[in-house]
N, C-alpha and C positions, 0 to 999 in steps of 0.2 A: 503303590497300587498298580496291579497289572493293567496293561493296555487293554482297551476295549475297542470294539468295532463301532463305526458310526451307527450301525443298526441297533446296538445295545444301548445307545443313547436316544436315538430317534424313536425307537419302538415304544418305550414307556411314555415318552413325551407325546407322541401321537395319541396314545390311548387316553392320556390325561388332558388333551387339548392344550398342550403347552408347546412353546417353541424352543429350539436349540440354536445357540450361536456357533457359527463356523467362521473362524478368522484366519486371515492369511499371514503366513510366516515368510518374511524376506530375509531376515538376519536373526542372529541369536537373541538380540534384545526383544524382537517381536515374540519369539517363543516363550521367553521367560516372563514377559509382561502379560501375555494372554493367559498363561497358566496362573500367574499371581492373581489376576483379576477374577478368574474362575474360582480359585481357592477362597478369595475374599467374599465372593457371592455365595459360596457353598454349592455351586452348580456345575454340572458337566459341561465340557466344551470340546469342540473339534479344532485341531490345529491343521491348517491346510498349507500344502506346498504346491504352488502352481507350476505348470510347465514353464512359464516365463521366469519364475524364480530359479528353476533348474538351469535355464539358459544363462541367467545372470551369474550363477555360481560356477557354471561350466560342467557340473555333474550333479546328480541327485544324491549320491551317497554321503558327502560331507554334511550337507544341511539336513538330510534325513536322519543321520546318526545322532546329531546334536538334538534334533527335535524329539526323536524317540527317547533319548536319555532323559530329557526334561519331562516328557509325558509320564515315563515310568516312575519318576520321583514325586509326582503330584499327589496331593491328598484327596483329589476329586477324580472322577472318571474322565479320562482324556483319550480321544481317538486321534490318530495321525493319518491324514488323508492326502492323497495326490489329487490336485484340482485341475480341471480342464486339460487333461492329457489328450492329445490327438495322435500321439505316437504309440502304437501298441507295444513296441519294445520298451518304452519308458514304463508302461503299465506293468509289464512282466518284471522289470527291474524293481519297481516299487514293491511288488508282491514278494520277490526274493529277499528284499532288504527288511521285510517285516512290517511295512505299513499296513494298517488294518482296514483301510478302505480306499477306494479309487473312484474318481469321476472320469469316465471315458467319454469324450465329446466327438461323436460322429455326425453331429447335426448339420454339417455342411454337405453331407452326402445325400443322394436321392433316397427316399424313404426305404425302399426295399433293400438297398445296399447298407443303409444305416442299421436296419434290423439284423441283417445277416452278420455283419462284423461285430455288432454289439453283443449279439447272442453268443458268438464265439468267445469274446472277451469275458462275458459273464461266466461261461463254463470254466474258463481258466481261473478266474478269481475265486469262484465258489469251491473249486477243488482245494484251494489253500485257505478257505474260511474267510475270504476277504469280501467285504460288502461293496457292491458296485452301484454307482449312480450314473445315469445317462441323461441326455438332454433331447427334448423334442420341442420344436417351435423356434422362435427367434427372439433373442435377448439383445437389445441395442448395445452399442458401444464397441462392437468388434466388427471385423470385415465380413463380407460374404453373407452367410446365413443370418448373421447377427444384426442385419439392418433393422432399424426400429419399425414398429407398426404392426407386424404380424403376431398373432396369438396362437397358443397351443389349443388344438381342438380336443375336447374331452373324450369323444368316442375314439379318435385316433390314438390318444394317449393311453387309454385303457387297452386297446388292441396291441399297442407297442410294448407295454409292460408284459402282457401275456405272451407275446411272441419272443421277447428277448430274455425274460427272466430277471430283469434288473431289480435291485432292491430299493432304489430311490429314483425319483424323476425330477429333473430341473425343468421348469415350465416357464413359458413366456406370458406374462400377465401385465406388462407395462413398465418394467424396470429397464435400466440401461447400465452397462458397466462403466466404471470410472467417472461417475457423476460427482462433481465437486459441490453441488448444492442438493439439499434434501427436498426436492420438489417433484419427484416422480409421482405420476398418477396411476394408481393400481386399479385393475378391473376386479373388484371384490366379488361381483356376481359370477365371473368366470372362475375365480379361485374356488368358490363354493361348488360349482358344477364339477370342476376337476376333482375336488375332494370326494364328491359323491361317486364318481365313476372310477377313480384310480385308487387301488387298494394299498399302494406303497407310499411312504412319506414323500410329500411334495417339497421341492427345494426352490427357494427364492434366490436367484443370482442378482447381482447388481443392487444389493440392498443398501449400499451407502447413500443412495439417492432418495431413500424413503424416511419420512419423519417418524419419530417415536410413536405417535398416535396411530399412524398407518401400519407400522410394523406390528403393533399389538393387534390391530384390527385384522391384518393379514393372517395372523396366527389363529384368531378366533374363527376365521372363515376356512381354515384348513391347512395353511402353510406350517411346516414343521422345522425343516433345516433352513436357516437364514444366513446367507454368506455376506460377510462384510469385510472389505479390504481398504478401499480408497479412503473411507472416513477415518479409519484408524491411522493410516499414513498421514493424513492431514493433521490429526492430533499430535502425532509424533513429531512431525516437521515443525509445527507451530511452537512446540515446547523447546526444541533445539534452537530454532531461530531466535526465540525470546532470550534464551540463555546466552547465545553468542552475541546478540545485540547489546545485552547488558554487560557482557564481559568479553569484549572483542579480542583481548590478548590470550584467551584460553587456547591451550594446545593439547591438553589431555582429553582424549575422546570420552573418557568415563565421566568427565565433568559436564559434558553437554548431551551425551547419549543417555545418561542416567535420568535426567528430567524427561526426555522423550519416552523412555521406558515407563516411568511413573505415570505419565499422562495416558498412555495406552492401557495400563493396568486399571486405572480409575474408570476409563470409558468402557472397557470390557465388562467390569463388574456391573456398571450401570446398565449397559445394554442387555446383559444376560438376565437381569431382573425384569427389564421391560418385556423381553421375550417369554419369560417364564410366567408372567402374569401375577396377579395378587396371590399371597399365600393362602393355602386351603384353610377353611374355617375349622376351628377346634384344634 
């Protein structure tokens, strides 16, 4: 199946009041597991490669090439997305390599500077047909602007989207990156106000800390793209740890990475169904 942009997945989802799962790829097993889970659920998915994953691998191209190949072979629509890029050169590299969407994060900059640089990045991406996500507000779990407690202002968000031309907006509504427990408290009233004022898909970062019930509720209030990374890493690691504990003499990575991959595929299929909501009647 041809690659799609994140917009080609989130647009119909937003119109239907459904959510879309966006899951982070660290290694090949993540990409194959996430795609297998999406195929099992029969739902589209976004494969995300973060700037941190690029630093881990030492370059974008190897992990991007593998992820793009897996996405093209999928039987469901798959977008390949650069996540949380702060380096404009990395964005330009992603566009040149064929990634279909990018999240450019200038949220640590003063508002006017954020608008200026993001508008310039949006222009570059749109010339190549690439969907651009940006961020406004503060999402916990990272340094600087990501200190917890601050929320995205709906009026400012609407003005920001109009000024920059971005295609999706990550907003701060109570989540925090890298949470190991699903205990985040979301501001559903704020999500509803943002949905009313902002005309592009809203993105929920730090969703690993959100319960199934609140993920579904966030979608009904207006969230569309839902990013999950740490939760899947925990599933992967638990399965690997269980396998190695039971078989401490194992040396073949396929024998312990395989269960990790299976655990992630199972959880991706389940989470995609949670986000998509109940099947339509009839």
